DSSP file (Angstrom, degrees, kcal/mol; ACC not computed):
  #  RESIDUE AA STRUCTURE BP1 BP2  ACC     N-H-->O    O-->H-N    N-H-->O    O-->H-N    TCO  KAPPA ALPHA  PHI   PSI    X-CA   Y-CA   Z-CA
    1    1 A X     >        0   0    0      0, 0.0     4,-2.3     0, 0.0     5,-0.2   0.000 360.0 360.0 360.0 -44.4   12.8   49.3  -10.6
    2    2 A X  H  >  +     0   0    0      1,-0.2     4,-2.3     2,-0.2     5,-0.2   0.911 360.0  48.7 -62.9 -42.9    9.7   48.6  -12.7
    3    3 A X  H  > S+     0   0    0      1,-0.2     4,-2.4     2,-0.2    -1,-0.2   0.882 110.0  52.0 -64.3 -38.9    9.6   52.1  -14.0
    4    4 A X  H  > S+     0   0    0      2,-0.2     4,-2.4     1,-0.2    -1,-0.2   0.912 109.8  49.0 -63.6 -42.8   13.3   51.9  -14.9
    5    5 A X  H  X S+     0   0    0     -4,-2.3     4,-2.3     2,-0.2    -2,-0.2   0.914 111.3  49.2 -63.5 -43.9   12.7   48.7  -16.8
    6    6 A X  H  X S+     0   0    0     -4,-2.3     4,-2.2     2,-0.2    -2,-0.2   0.900 111.3  50.0 -62.8 -40.9    9.8   50.2  -18.7
    7    7 A X  H  X S+     0   0    0     -4,-2.4     4,-2.4     2,-0.2    -2,-0.2   0.913 110.1  50.4 -62.8 -43.7   11.9   53.2  -19.6
    8    8 A X  H  X S+     0   0    0     -4,-2.4     4,-2.3     1,-0.2    -2,-0.2   0.907 110.2  49.6 -61.8 -43.4   14.7   51.0  -20.9
    9    9 A X  H  X S+     0   0    0     -4,-2.3     4,-2.4     1,-0.2    -1,-0.2   0.907 111.1  50.0 -62.7 -42.7   12.3   49.0  -23.0
   10   10 A X  H  X S+     0   0    0     -4,-2.2     4,-2.4     2,-0.2    -2,-0.2   0.915 110.8  48.8 -62.8 -44.0   10.9   52.2  -24.5
   11   11 A X  H  X S+     0   0    0     -4,-2.4     4,-2.5     2,-0.2    -2,-0.2   0.919 112.3  48.1 -63.7 -44.2   14.3   53.5  -25.3
   12   12 A X  H  X S+     0   0    0     -4,-2.3     4,-2.5     1,-0.2    -1,-0.2   0.911 111.4  51.1 -63.2 -42.3   15.4   50.3  -27.0
   13   13 A X  H  X S+     0   0    0     -4,-2.4     4,-2.1     2,-0.2    -2,-0.2   0.911 111.4  46.6 -61.6 -44.2   12.1   50.2  -29.0
   14   14 A X  H  X S+     0   0    0     -4,-2.4     4,-2.1     2,-0.2    -2,-0.2   0.922 112.1  51.3 -64.1 -44.3   12.6   53.8  -30.2
   15   15 A X  H  X S+     0   0    0     -4,-2.5     4,-2.0     1,-0.2    -2,-0.2   0.911 110.7  48.1 -59.8 -44.6   16.2   53.1  -31.1
   16   16 A X  H  X S+     0   0    0     -4,-2.5     4,-2.3     1,-0.2    -1,-0.2   0.897 110.5  50.8 -65.1 -40.9   15.3   50.0  -33.1
   17   17 A X  H  X S+     0   0    0     -4,-2.1     4,-2.0     1,-0.2    -1,-0.2   0.869 109.7  50.8 -68.0 -34.3   12.6   51.7  -35.0
   18   18 A X  H  X S+     0   0    0     -4,-2.1     4,-1.9     2,-0.2    -1,-0.2   0.899 110.2  49.6 -67.9 -39.7   14.9   54.6  -35.9
   19   19 A X  H  X S+     0   0    0     -4,-2.0     4,-1.9     1,-0.2    -2,-0.2   0.905 110.7  49.9 -65.6 -40.4   17.5   52.1  -37.2
   20   20 A X  H  X S+     0   0    0     -4,-2.3     4,-2.0     1,-0.2    -1,-0.2   0.895 108.1  54.4 -64.4 -39.1   14.9   50.3  -39.3
   21   21 A X  H  X S+     0   0    0     -4,-2.0     4,-0.6     1,-0.2    -1,-0.2   0.896 109.0  46.9 -62.3 -41.0   13.7   53.6  -40.7
   22   22 A X  H >< S+     0   0    0     -4,-1.9     3,-0.7     1,-0.2     4,-0.3   0.869 110.7  52.4 -70.9 -34.3   17.2   54.5  -41.9
   23   23 A X  H >< S+     0   0    0     -4,-1.9     3,-1.2     1,-0.2    -1,-0.2   0.874 106.6  54.2 -66.6 -35.8   17.7   51.1  -43.4
   24   24 A X  H 3< S+     0   0    0     -4,-2.0    -1,-0.2     1,-0.2    -2,-0.2   0.638  93.0  71.8 -73.2 -13.7   14.5   51.5  -45.3
   25   25 A X  T << S+     0   0    0     -3,-0.7    83,-3.5    -4,-0.6     2,-0.6   0.606  82.2  80.7 -80.0  -9.9   15.6   54.7  -46.9
   26   26 A X  E <   -a  108   0A   0     -3,-1.2     2,-0.4    -4,-0.3    83,-0.2  -0.875  69.3-172.1 -96.1 120.0   18.1   52.8  -49.1
   27   27 A X  E     -a  109   0A   0     81,-3.1    83,-2.8    -2,-0.6     2,-0.1  -0.890  22.2-127.0-119.2 142.7   16.3   51.4  -52.1
   28   28 A X     >  -     0   0    0     -2,-0.4     4,-2.8    81,-0.2     5,-0.2  -0.338  45.7 -92.7 -73.7 167.9   17.3   49.1  -54.8
   29   29 A X  H  > S+     0   0    0     81,-0.2     4,-2.6     1,-0.2     5,-0.2   0.858 124.8  50.5 -54.2 -40.4   16.7   50.3  -58.4
   30   30 A X  H  > S+     0   0    0      2,-0.2     4,-2.1     1,-0.2    -1,-0.2   0.937 115.0  41.8 -65.1 -46.2   13.2   48.7  -58.7
   31   31 A X  H  > S+     0   0    0      2,-0.2     4,-1.6     1,-0.2    -2,-0.2   0.881 114.6  52.5 -68.2 -37.8   11.9   50.2  -55.5
   32   32 A X  H  X S+     0   0    0     -4,-2.8     4,-1.7     1,-0.2     3,-0.3   0.943 111.2  46.6 -61.2 -48.6   13.6   53.5  -56.2
   33   33 A X  H  X S+     0   0    0     -4,-2.6     4,-0.6    -5,-0.2    -2,-0.2   0.894 109.9  54.2 -61.6 -41.1   11.9   53.6  -59.6
   34   34 A X  H  < S+     0   0    0     -4,-2.1    -1,-0.2     1,-0.2    -2,-0.2   0.825 117.3  35.7 -63.6 -32.4    8.5   52.7  -58.2
   35   35 A X  H  < S+     0   0    0     -4,-1.6    -1,-0.2    -3,-0.3    -2,-0.2   0.639  99.0  75.9 -97.4 -15.1    8.6   55.5  -55.7
   36   36 A X  H ><  +     0   0    0     -4,-1.7     3,-2.2    -5,-0.1     2,-0.2   0.679  62.4 110.9 -78.6 -16.0   10.3   58.3  -57.5
   37   37 A X  T 3< S+     0   0    0     -4,-0.6     3,-0.1     1,-0.3    -4,-0.0  -0.397  96.3   3.3 -60.2 123.4    7.3   59.3  -59.7
   38   38 A X  T 3  S+     0   0    0      1,-0.3    -1,-0.3    -2,-0.2     2,-0.1   0.377 110.0 114.5  82.4  -4.9    6.2   62.7  -58.5
   39   39 A X  S <  S-     0   0    0     -3,-2.2     2,-0.7    40,-0.1    -1,-0.3  -0.424  81.0 -92.9 -91.0 170.1    9.0   63.0  -56.0
   40   40 A X  E     -b   81   0A   0     40,-2.4    42,-3.2    -2,-0.1     2,-0.6  -0.773  44.5-158.8 -82.1 116.0   11.9   65.4  -55.9
   41   41 A X  E     -b   82   0A   0     -2,-0.7    18,-2.5    16,-0.4     2,-0.5  -0.883  10.2-173.4-106.8 120.7   14.7   63.6  -57.7
   42   42 A X  E     -bc  83  59A   0     40,-3.3    42,-1.7    -2,-0.6     2,-0.6  -0.961  16.8-161.1-125.0 124.8   18.2   64.8  -57.0
   43   43 A X  E     -bc  84  60A   0     16,-2.6    18,-2.2    -2,-0.5    42,-0.2  -0.912   7.0-169.1 -97.7 117.5   21.4   63.7  -58.7
   44   44 A X        +     0   0    0     40,-2.5    19,-2.1    -2,-0.6    20,-0.4   0.262  49.7 107.4 -96.8  12.8   24.3   64.8  -56.4
   45   45 A X  S    S-     0   0    0     39,-0.3    -2,-0.1    17,-0.2    16,-0.0  -0.173  81.7 -76.7 -78.6 178.5   27.1   64.1  -58.9
   46   46 A X     >  -     0   0    0     16,-0.1     4,-2.7     1,-0.1     5,-0.2  -0.305  43.9-107.9 -70.2 160.0   29.2   66.7  -60.6
   47   47 A X  H  > S+     0   0    0      1,-0.2     4,-2.7     2,-0.2     5,-0.2   0.882 120.9  53.7 -57.7 -38.4   27.7   68.6  -63.6
   48   48 A X  H  > S+     0   0    0      2,-0.2     4,-1.0     1,-0.2    -1,-0.2   0.925 110.6  45.9 -62.3 -43.9   29.9   66.7  -66.0
   49   49 A X  H >4 S+     0   0    0      1,-0.2     3,-0.6     2,-0.2     4,-0.5   0.923 112.6  51.2 -63.3 -43.6   28.7   63.4  -64.6
   50   50 A X  H >< S+     0   0    0     -4,-2.7     3,-1.4     1,-0.2    -2,-0.2   0.918 108.5  51.3 -58.4 -45.5   25.1   64.6  -64.8
   51   51 A X  H 3< S+     0   0    0     -4,-2.7    -1,-0.2     1,-0.3    -2,-0.2   0.694  99.9  64.1 -68.6 -18.9   25.5   65.6  -68.4
   52   52 A X  T << S-     0   0    0     -4,-1.0    -1,-0.3    -3,-0.6    -2,-0.2   0.617 129.8 -42.6 -79.3 -11.6   26.9   62.2  -69.3
   53   53 A X    <   +     0   0    0     -3,-1.4    -1,-0.3    -4,-0.5     2,-0.3  -0.346  66.0 172.8 148.9 131.4   23.6   60.6  -68.4
   54   54 A X  B     -E  124   0B   0     70,-3.0    70,-3.5    -3,-0.1     2,-0.2  -0.908  41.9 -77.3-147.2 170.9   21.0   61.0  -65.6
   55   55 A X    >   -     0   0    0     -2,-0.3     3,-2.1    68,-0.2    68,-0.1  -0.531  60.3 -96.4 -73.8 140.2   17.6   59.8  -64.6
   56   56 A X  T 3  S+     0   0    0     66,-0.3    -1,-0.1     1,-0.3    66,-0.0  -0.338 109.4  17.4 -60.2 132.0   14.8   61.6  -66.4
   57   57 A X  T 3  S+     0   0    0      1,-0.3   -16,-0.4    -3,-0.1    -1,-0.3   0.421  91.7 143.5  88.0  -0.7   13.4   64.5  -64.3
   58   58 A X    <   -     0   0    0     -3,-2.1     2,-0.5   -18,-0.1    -1,-0.3  -0.414  42.6-143.4 -75.3 148.4   16.5   64.7  -62.0
   59   59 A X  E     -c   42   0A   0    -18,-2.5   -16,-2.6    -2,-0.1     2,-0.7  -0.932  17.9-129.1-106.9 132.6   17.8   68.0  -60.7
   60   60 A X  E     +c   43   0A   0     -2,-0.5     2,-0.4   -18,-0.2   -16,-0.2  -0.754  35.0 164.1 -88.9 114.8   21.6   68.2  -60.4
   61   61 A X        -     0   0    0    -18,-2.2     2,-0.3    -2,-0.7   -15,-0.1  -0.874  31.7-141.4-128.7  97.7   22.7   69.5  -57.0
   62   62 A X    >   -     0   0    0     -2,-0.4     3,-1.4     1,-0.2   -17,-0.2  -0.402   3.6-153.1 -65.2 119.5   26.4   68.7  -56.7
   63   63 A X  T 3  S+     0   0    0    -19,-2.1    -1,-0.2    -2,-0.3     5,-0.1   0.754  94.9  58.3 -66.2 -23.0   27.2   67.6  -53.1
   64   64 A X  T 3  S+     0   0    0    -20,-0.4    -1,-0.3     4,-0.1     2,-0.2   0.544  85.9 102.3 -83.1  -6.4   30.8   68.8  -53.5
   65   65 A X  S X  S-     0   0    0     -3,-1.4     3,-1.8     1,-0.1     4,-0.2  -0.530  76.3-133.5 -78.0 141.7   29.6   72.4  -54.3
   66   66 A X  T 3  S+     0   0    0      1,-0.3     3,-0.3    -2,-0.2     4,-0.3   0.680 108.7  60.0 -64.3 -14.5   29.8   75.0  -51.6
   67   67 A X  T 3> S+     0   0    0      1,-0.2     4,-3.0     2,-0.1     5,-0.3   0.334  72.4 106.7 -92.4   6.0   26.2   75.9  -52.6
   68   68 A X  H <> S+     0   0    0     -3,-1.8     4,-2.8     1,-0.2     5,-0.3   0.922  81.1  43.5 -54.0 -51.4   24.9   72.4  -51.8
   69   69 A X  H  > S+     0   0    0     -3,-0.3     4,-1.4    -4,-0.2    -1,-0.2   0.895 115.1  49.3 -64.8 -39.7   23.0   73.4  -48.6
   70   70 A X  H  4 S+     0   0    0     -4,-0.3     4,-0.3     2,-0.2    -1,-0.2   0.908 113.8  46.3 -65.5 -41.1   21.6   76.5  -50.2
   71   71 A X  H >< S+     0   0    0     -4,-3.0     3,-1.3     1,-0.2    -2,-0.2   0.902 112.8  47.9 -70.0 -41.1   20.4   74.6  -53.3
   72   72 A X  H >< S+     0   0    0     -4,-2.8     3,-1.6    -5,-0.3    -1,-0.2   0.770 100.0  70.1 -69.7 -22.6   18.8   71.8  -51.3
   73   73 A X  T 3< S+     0   0    0     -4,-1.4    -1,-0.3     1,-0.3    -2,-0.2   0.655  89.1  63.0 -66.5 -14.5   17.2   74.4  -49.1
   74   74 A X  T <  S+     0   0    0     -3,-1.3    -1,-0.3    -4,-0.3    -2,-0.2   0.547  86.1  95.4 -85.8  -7.5   15.0   75.3  -52.1
   75   75 A X  S <  S-     0   0    0     -3,-1.6     2,-0.7    -4,-0.2     6,-0.1  -0.451  88.7-102.7 -80.1 156.9   13.4   71.8  -52.0
   76   76 A X    >   -     0   0    0      1,-0.1     3,-1.1    -2,-0.1   -36,-0.1  -0.717  24.9-156.9 -82.6 116.0   10.2   71.1  -50.2
   77   77 A X  T 3  S+     0   0    0     -2,-0.7    27,-1.8     1,-0.2    28,-0.4   0.709  90.8  56.4 -67.5 -20.5   10.9   69.4  -46.9
   78   78 A X  T 3  S+     0   0    0     25,-0.1     2,-0.3    26,-0.1    -1,-0.2   0.599  96.8  76.0 -87.8 -11.3    7.5   67.9  -46.7
   79   79 A X  S <  S-     0   0    0     -3,-1.1    26,-0.4     1,-0.1    25,-0.2  -0.732  94.2 -95.2 -99.7 149.5    7.8   66.1  -50.0
   80   80 A X        -     0   0    0     -2,-0.3   -40,-2.4    24,-0.1     2,-0.5  -0.310  34.6-154.3 -61.7 143.4    9.8   62.9  -50.6
   81   81 A X  E     -bd  40 106A   0     24,-2.6    26,-3.0   -42,-0.2     2,-0.5  -0.989   4.3-163.2-121.8 126.8   13.4   63.4  -52.0
   82   82 A X  E     -bd  41 107A   0    -42,-3.2   -40,-3.3    -2,-0.5     2,-0.3  -0.948  14.8-172.8-109.7 121.9   15.1   60.6  -54.0
   83   83 A X  E     +bd  42 108A   0     24,-3.2    26,-2.2    -2,-0.5     2,-0.3  -0.864   9.8 165.3-118.8 149.9   18.8   61.0  -54.2
   84   84 A X  E     +b   43   0A   0    -42,-1.7   -40,-2.5    -2,-0.3   -39,-0.3  -0.983   8.5 176.2-153.9 162.1   21.5   59.2  -56.2
   85   85 A X        -     0   0    0     24,-0.3    28,-3.0    -2,-0.3    29,-0.2  -0.494  56.7 -63.4-139.6-148.4   25.1   59.4  -57.4
   86   86 A X  S    S-     0   0    0     26,-0.2    28,-2.3    -2,-0.2    29,-0.3   0.959 120.5 -10.7 -76.0 -52.2   27.5   57.1  -59.3
   87   87 A X  S    S-     0   0    0     25,-0.2    24,-0.5    26,-0.2    25,-0.2   0.431 104.7 -88.4-131.7  -3.1   27.7   54.2  -56.8
   88   88 A X  S  > S+     0   0    0     23,-0.2     4,-1.4    22,-0.1     5,-0.1   0.237  96.8  99.9 120.3 -15.3   26.1   55.3  -53.6
   89   89 A X  H  > S+     0   0    0      2,-0.2     4,-1.6     1,-0.2     5,-0.1   0.959  89.7  39.0 -69.5 -51.5   28.8   57.0  -51.4
   90   90 A X  H  > S+     0   0    0      1,-0.2     4,-2.6     2,-0.2    -1,-0.2   0.872 115.0  53.5 -68.8 -36.3   28.0   60.6  -52.2
   91   91 A X  H  > S+     0   0    0      2,-0.2     4,-2.8     1,-0.2    -1,-0.2   0.844 105.2  54.8 -69.3 -30.7   24.2   60.1  -52.1
   92   92 A X  H  X S+     0   0    0     -4,-1.4     4,-2.0     2,-0.2    -1,-0.2   0.917 111.0  45.5 -64.9 -41.8   24.5   58.4  -48.7
   93   93 A X  H  X S+     0   0    0     -4,-1.6     4,-2.4     2,-0.2    -2,-0.2   0.910 113.5  49.9 -64.7 -42.0   26.2   61.6  -47.4
   94   94 A X  H  X S+     0   0    0     -4,-2.6     4,-2.8     2,-0.2    -2,-0.2   0.909 108.1  52.9 -63.9 -41.9   23.6   63.7  -49.2
   95   95 A X  H  X S+     0   0    0     -4,-2.8     4,-2.2     1,-0.2    -1,-0.2   0.915 110.5  47.8 -60.3 -43.0   20.8   61.7  -47.6
   96   96 A X  H  X S+     0   0    0     -4,-2.0     4,-2.2     2,-0.2    -1,-0.2   0.920 111.8  49.9 -63.1 -43.2   22.3   62.3  -44.2
   97   97 A X  H  X S+     0   0    0     -4,-2.4     4,-1.5     1,-0.2    -2,-0.2   0.903 110.3  50.2 -62.8 -41.1   22.7   66.0  -44.8
   98   98 A X  H  <>S+     0   0    0     -4,-2.8     5,-2.4     2,-0.2     4,-0.4   0.903 109.5  50.6 -65.1 -40.7   19.1   66.3  -46.0
   99   99 A X  H ><5S+     0   0    0     -4,-2.2     3,-1.2     1,-0.2    -1,-0.2   0.895 108.9  52.0 -63.1 -39.4   17.8   64.5  -42.9
  100  100 A X  H 3<5S+     0   0    0     -4,-2.2    -1,-0.2     1,-0.3    -2,-0.2   0.817 104.9  56.9 -65.3 -29.8   19.9   66.9  -40.8
  101  101 A X  T 3<5S-     0   0    0     -4,-1.5    -1,-0.3    -5,-0.2    -2,-0.2   0.523 128.2 -98.5 -79.1  -5.4   18.3   69.8  -42.6
  102  102 A X  T < 5 +     0   0    0     -3,-1.2     2,-0.2    -4,-0.4    -3,-0.2   0.566  67.0 155.3 102.7   9.7   14.9   68.5  -41.6
  103  103 A X      < -     0   0    0     -5,-2.4    -1,-0.3     1,-0.1     3,-0.2  -0.533  29.7-156.4 -69.9 137.0   13.7   66.6  -44.7
  104  104 A X  S    S+     0   0    0    -27,-1.8     2,-0.5     1,-0.2    -1,-0.1   0.833  76.0  34.3 -86.9 -35.4   11.2   64.0  -43.6
  105  105 A X        +     0   0    0    -28,-0.4   -24,-2.6   -26,-0.4     2,-0.5  -0.919  66.1 164.7-129.2 104.9   11.4   61.5  -46.4
  106  106 A X  E     - d   0  81A   0     -2,-0.5     2,-0.4   -26,-0.2   -24,-0.2  -0.984  11.9-171.2-124.6 126.8   14.8   60.9  -48.0
  107  107 A X  E     - d   0  82A   0    -26,-3.0   -24,-3.2    -2,-0.5     2,-0.4  -0.966   6.2-156.8-123.3 134.1   15.5   57.8  -50.2
  108  108 A X  E     -ad  26  83A   0    -83,-3.5   -81,-3.1    -2,-0.4     2,-0.8  -0.914  19.9-124.5-115.4 131.6   18.9   56.8  -51.5
  109  109 A X  E >   -a   27   0A   0    -26,-2.2     3,-2.0    -2,-0.4   -24,-0.3  -0.655  28.7-132.4 -77.2 109.6   19.5   54.6  -54.6
  110  110 A X  T 3  S+     0   0    0    -83,-2.8   -81,-0.2    -2,-0.8   -22,-0.1  -0.448  91.7  11.6 -63.1 125.8   21.6   51.7  -53.4
  111  111 A X  T >> S-     0   0    0    -24,-0.5     4,-1.6    -2,-0.2     3,-0.5   0.423 107.1-126.8  84.2  -2.0   24.5   51.3  -55.9
  112  112 A X  H <>  -     0   0    0     -3,-2.0     4,-1.8   -25,-0.2     3,-0.4  -0.030  58.5 -31.5  61.2-161.5   23.8   54.6  -57.6
  113  113 A X  H 3> S+     0   0    0    -28,-3.0     4,-2.7     1,-0.2    -1,-0.2   0.734 134.6  65.9 -66.5 -21.8   23.3   55.2  -61.3
  114  114 A X  H <> S+     0   0    0    -28,-2.3     4,-2.5    -3,-0.5    -1,-0.2   0.942 104.7  42.5 -63.4 -47.0   25.7   52.3  -61.9
  115  115 A X  H  X S+     0   0    0     -4,-1.6     4,-1.5    -3,-0.4    -2,-0.2   0.876 111.9  56.5 -64.9 -37.4   23.2   49.8  -60.3
  116  116 A X  H  <>S+     0   0    0     -4,-1.8     5,-2.0     2,-0.2     3,-0.4   0.948 110.9  42.2 -58.4 -50.8   20.4   51.6  -62.2
  117  117 A X  H ><5S+     0   0    0     -4,-2.7     3,-2.2     1,-0.2    -2,-0.2   0.901 111.0  56.0 -64.5 -41.5   22.1   51.0  -65.5
  118  118 A X  H 3<5S+     0   0    0     -4,-2.5    -1,-0.2     1,-0.3    -2,-0.2   0.775 102.1  57.7 -62.4 -25.4   23.0   47.4  -64.6
  119  119 A X  T 3<5S-     0   0    0     -4,-1.5    -1,-0.3    -3,-0.4    -2,-0.2   0.403 122.4-109.9 -83.8   2.7   19.3   46.8  -63.9
  120  120 A X  T < 5 +     0   0    0     -3,-2.2     2,-0.2     1,-0.2    -3,-0.2   0.692  67.2 150.7  80.1  19.2   18.6   47.8  -67.5
  121  121 A X      < -     0   0    0     -5,-2.0    -1,-0.2    -6,-0.2     2,-0.1  -0.558  46.1-103.5 -90.4 153.9   16.9   51.0  -66.6
  122  122 A X        -     0   0    0     -2,-0.2     2,-0.3   -66,-0.0   -66,-0.3  -0.413  30.1-172.1 -80.7 143.7   17.0   54.1  -68.8
  123  123 A X        -     0   0    0    -68,-0.1     2,-0.3    -2,-0.1   -68,-0.2  -0.912  11.2-146.6-124.5 158.7   19.1   57.3  -68.5
  124  124 A X  B      E   54   0B   0    -70,-3.5   -70,-3.0    -2,-0.3     0, 0.0  -0.855 360.0 360.0-122.1 159.5   18.8   60.5  -70.5
  125  125 A X              0   0    0     -2,-0.3   -72,-0.1   -72,-0.2    -1,-0.1   0.343 360.0 360.0-117.1 360.0   21.4   63.0  -71.6
């Protein structure tokens, strides 16, 4: 009984820490900006959206492209990856896909480039 209780406590603890880790991977514009310097920055929108304005230094890897997995496979799995899209839906999917591919540190911009612009932050064309 005692061993079962200890096992249950350990499982719950691991589960909670994993949930906290995934919650921490979503960053507001200020935290995203603070961490993205030197990281792999990926815009998962379409090329047209990317060309209309993107974060400086971003690489465009369209999540809707059949080449998405092959293109993200060229990224370094040991280095942080910061992803964003227009409002956060596609980047959340991309973050999950990257984690499934074995990336260790994946950060998603909450609210996407829309939140970034609303926070008064710069984009380039």
